[in-house]
N, C-alpha and C positions, 0 to 999 in steps of 0.2 A: 379506687375511683379517684380521678384527678379533681383538683379543687375547681369549684365553679368559677367562671370568670365574671360572675355577677356579684357585686359587693355593695355595702352601704358605707356611707361616711357621714358622721354626725358631729356637729359643733353645738354643745350645750351652752346656752347663754345665761349670764347672770350679771346684773349691775355693770354693764358695759364691758364685760369680759367673756371670753370663750374658754371652755375647758379643753385644754390641749394635752396631747400626749407626746412626750419626748421619747422617741424610740431608741432605747439604749439597752434593752434586756435580751433580745432575741438574736441567735446566731443566724447568719445568712439572710438578714432582713433587708429587703429592697429599700425600706424606709430608714435604715440605720442612721442614727444621729439626727434625723429630721424631726420636725414637729408636725404632727398631724392631728386629725380628729380621731374620734373613736369609731369602731365599725369593723366590718370584716366580710368574709365570704358567705353567701347563701348556703344553707344546708338543704337537703332534698325537699322539694315541694314547698319551700317557704316563700311567702310573699315578701316584697321589700320591707313592709312594716314589721312582719314577724322577725325578720333578720335584724332589723334595726333594734327592736326591743330586746331580743336575746343578746345581741352583741353589747348593748348598753349595760345590761345586767351583768354579763360576764366580765366586762372590762372595767366597770366603775362601781358595781354594786347597786346602781340606781335603777329605779323603775320610772321610765319616762311617762308622763301623764299629758304633756302638751308638746306636739312636734308637728312640723310640716315639711313636705318635700319641696326642695328649692330648685332642683334641676337634675339632669343626668349628664354625667361626664364620661366621655369615651377616652380612655387613657391608653395610648399606644406607645409601645417601646420596641426598640430593636433587641432588647434583652429578655423579654418575657411576654406571655400571651396578652392580647388585648383584654382590657378590663372595662366593664360597664359599671360605673359607680352611681348609685342613687344617693344624691346629696340632700341631707336634712339639717335643719336647725331645730333645737328643742328649747323650750322656755319653762317647762313644768316638769318636775320630777319629785319622787318620794325616796327617802332613804338617806344613808350617809355614804360618802365616797370611800371605797375600800382600796386595798392594794391591787395593783394591776401587774400581771406577769409579763406584759409586753413592753412596758415603759413607765415613765414617771408622769403622773397626771398633775397639771398645774393650771390655775386660772391665770389667763394672760389678758391684759388690757387689749381691746380690739385694735387700737391704734399702734400697739407695740408688736402686733403679730408679724408685720412686714419686715421687722428687724431680725426675726428668727431664721435659722436655716430651714427653708421650706422648698418644696418643689416650686419652680418658677410659675407654673400654671396655676398653683394654689392661690397665688396673689390675684390672679384674674378673677377666680370665683369669689374670693373674699370681697373684692371691689363690687362685684355683681350683687352679693348678698347685702352689703352695706348700702347699696343704692336701692334696695328693695325691688330689684328687677324681678318681674314675673317669671314663672317657671321657664328655664332655659336649658338648651342643649349645648354643651361645650365639648369640642373635640381637641385634645391635647396630644401632640405627638413628640416623643423624645428620641434622641439619639444619645445613648449614654444618659447623662443628666442634663443635657442641653435641650431646651424647648425649641423645636424647629418649626412647629406648626400649631396655630391656635385658631379654631373656627367656632364662632358663636352663632347659634341658630342658623347654620349653613353659610355664613359669610366669614371670609378670612379676616382675622384681626392682626395676625402677624404671619409672615411666610418664611 
């Protein structure tokens, strides 16, 4: 069975920081060397929330207790299948952060996030989250690693 093209992406928040993953551990990783949130592909019949909670537990060891969906990101690339990402932030959790087999987890100051090697479009949704924008739909289209199109709630913001 091929991987689902539905995914979750979550940024756990604490004291002005996001829990970020530096993707350095997986071979053939489209996110290699980039900093991303936690999350992953839906498994059979999972809801977005079930996927979010399972992925958080698998990647961090934490049980999320307070989270909210912030938006949906349509991630288009000339190199792999289109992905629909359900974007979350979480402010409540139980447990201790464990080892992650996909990357290194670190708490990063929210204002320092933009200095990291990120996908260009991630900076757009970080700004939307920082501005407390209500639930949004963001379409990001890449050619290679270059962001060539960004559409927010149906309106071009770059072309």
